[in-house]
C-alpha positions as CSV (number, residue, x, y, z in Angstrom):
1,M,4.5,20.2,14.9
2,T,6.6,17.2,15.8
3,L,7.6,14.5,13.3
4,K,5.6,11.9,15.2
5,Y,2.5,14.0,15.0
6,S,3.1,14.6,11.3
7,V,3.4,10.8,10.6
8,K,0.2,10.1,12.6
9,R,-1.6,12.8,10.6
10,L,-0.5,11.3,7.3
11,Y,-1.6,7.9,8.4
12,R,-5.0,9.2,9.4
13,A,-5.3,11.0,6.0
14,L,-4.5,7.8,4.1
15,L,-7.0,5.8,6.2
16,T,-9.6,8.4,5.3
17,L,-8.8,8.1,1.6
18,A,-9.2,4.3,1.9
19,E,-12.4,4.6,3.8
20,K,-13.9,7.0,1.2
21,R,-13.3,4.3,-1.4
22,N,-14.8,1.6,0.8
23,I,-11.5,-0.1,1.3
24,A,-11.1,-1.8,4.7
25,V,-7.6,-1.5,6.2
26,F,-6.3,-4.0,8.7
27,E,-3.0,-4.5,10.4
28,I,-1.9,-8.2,10.7
29,K,1.3,-10.2,11.3
30,F,2.4,-11.3,7.9
31,S,5.2,-13.3,9.5
32,Y,2.6,-16.0,10.2
33,F,2.2,-16.4,6.4
34,T,5.6,-15.5,4.9
35,R,9.0,-17.1,5.1
36,G,12.3,-16.5,3.4
37,K,13.6,-13.4,1.7
38,D,10.3,-12.2,0.1
39,K,8.7,-10.7,3.2
40,I,5.3,-9.2,2.6
41,T,4.5,-6.0,4.4
42,G,1.4,-5.0,2.5
43,L,-1.3,-6.4,0.3
44,Y,-4.3,-5.0,-1.6
45,C,-6.9,-7.6,-2.2
46,C,-9.1,-6.3,-5.0
47,S,-11.9,-9.0,-4.7
48,E,-12.4,-8.0,-1.1
49,N,-11.6,-4.3,-1.4
50,L,-9.2,-4.8,1.5
51,I,-5.7,-3.6,2.4
52,L,-3.6,-5.6,4.8
53,I,-0.5,-4.0,6.4
54,E,2.3,-5.6,8.5
55,Q,1.6,-4.5,12.1
56,N,5.2,-5.1,13.3
57,V,6.8,-2.1,11.5
58,S,7.1,1.6,12.4
59,L,4.3,4.0,11.8
60,S,6.3,5.8,9.1
61,K,6.8,2.4,7.3
62,K,3.0,1.8,7.6
63,V,2.4,5.2,6.0
64,F,4.4,4.3,3.0
65,I,2.9,0.7,2.8
66,L,-0.6,2.1,2.9
67,A,0.2,4.7,0.2
68,H,1.8,2.0,-1.9
69,E,-1.2,-0.3,-1.6
70,L,-3.5,2.6,-2.5
71,G,-1.3,2.9,-5.6
72,H,-2.2,-0.6,-6.5
73,Y,-5.9,0.2,-6.1
74,V,-5.7,3.3,-8.3
75,L,-3.3,2.0,-10.9
76,H,-3.9,-1.7,-11.2
77,R,-7.3,-2.6,-9.9
78,A,-8.7,-3.1,-13.4
79,I,-6.4,-6.0,-14.0
80,L,-5.8,-7.4,-10.5
81,N,-8.4,-10.1,-10.7
82,T,-7.5,-11.3,-14.1
83,T,-5.6,-14.4,-15.1
84,Y,-3.1,-12.2,-16.9
85,W,-2.2,-10.5,-13.6
86,A,-1.9,-13.8,-11.7
87,V,0.3,-15.4,-14.4
88,A,2.4,-12.3,-15.2
89,Y,3.0,-11.1,-11.6
90,Y,4.3,-14.5,-10.4
91,S,6.1,-15.6,-13.6
92,D,7.6,-12.4,-15.0
93,I,10.0,-10.6,-12.7
94,N,10.0,-7.5,-15.0
95,F,6.2,-7.3,-14.9
96,R,6.2,-7.6,-11.1
97,D,9.0,-5.1,-10.7
98,E,7.3,-2.5,-13.0
99,R,4.0,-2.8,-11.1
100,E,5.7,-2.4,-7.7
101,S,7.8,0.5,-9.0
102,E,4.6,2.2,-10.3
103,A,3.0,1.7,-6.8
104,D,6.1,3.1,-5.1
105,R,6.1,6.2,-7.4
106,F,2.4,6.7,-6.7
107,A,3.0,6.5,-3.0
108,Q,5.8,9.1,-3.1
109,K,3.7,11.5,-5.1
110,L,0.6,11.0,-2.9
111,L,2.6,11.5,0.3
112,A,4.2,14.6,-1.1
113,F,0.8,16.0,-2.1
114,L,-0.7,15.2,1.4
115,T,2.3,16.8,3.1
116,R,1.7,20.0,1.1
117,I,-2.1,19.9,1.7
118,Y,-1.8,19.4,5.4
119,E,1.3,21.6,5.7
120,I,3.2,18.8,7.5
C-alpha cells in the first residue's frame, strides 16, 4: 500500500466520521480572508455544524487539519457558542493555546487509532 493511498484512505475515513455526525466539510481558500502571520488553515463552526479546510495545502496536511477540527467538535462544542469562549479565545493567549493543543493531541490520537484500525 503506498503512502499516497494511505493518506487518501485516512482522509476518507475522517470525512465519514464527520458525515456520521452531520458535519459538513468544505475546502476553501482561507487566503481570501486572512492576512499576516496568523494564517487560518481550518475552522469548526459550531452553529452551522461545519468544518472549513484550506484547499491550498497537501492532502496529508488536510488530514491533520480535519482531525484537529473534529477534535474541537468532540472536546469544545459545548462551550464554542458561548460568550466565555469568544472572549477567552481572543483575549487570553494561554486559553487559546491550551484549546489548540488539546485539539492537536486529539488529532494525533485519532489518526493513530484510524491507522491501526485500517492497517495503514
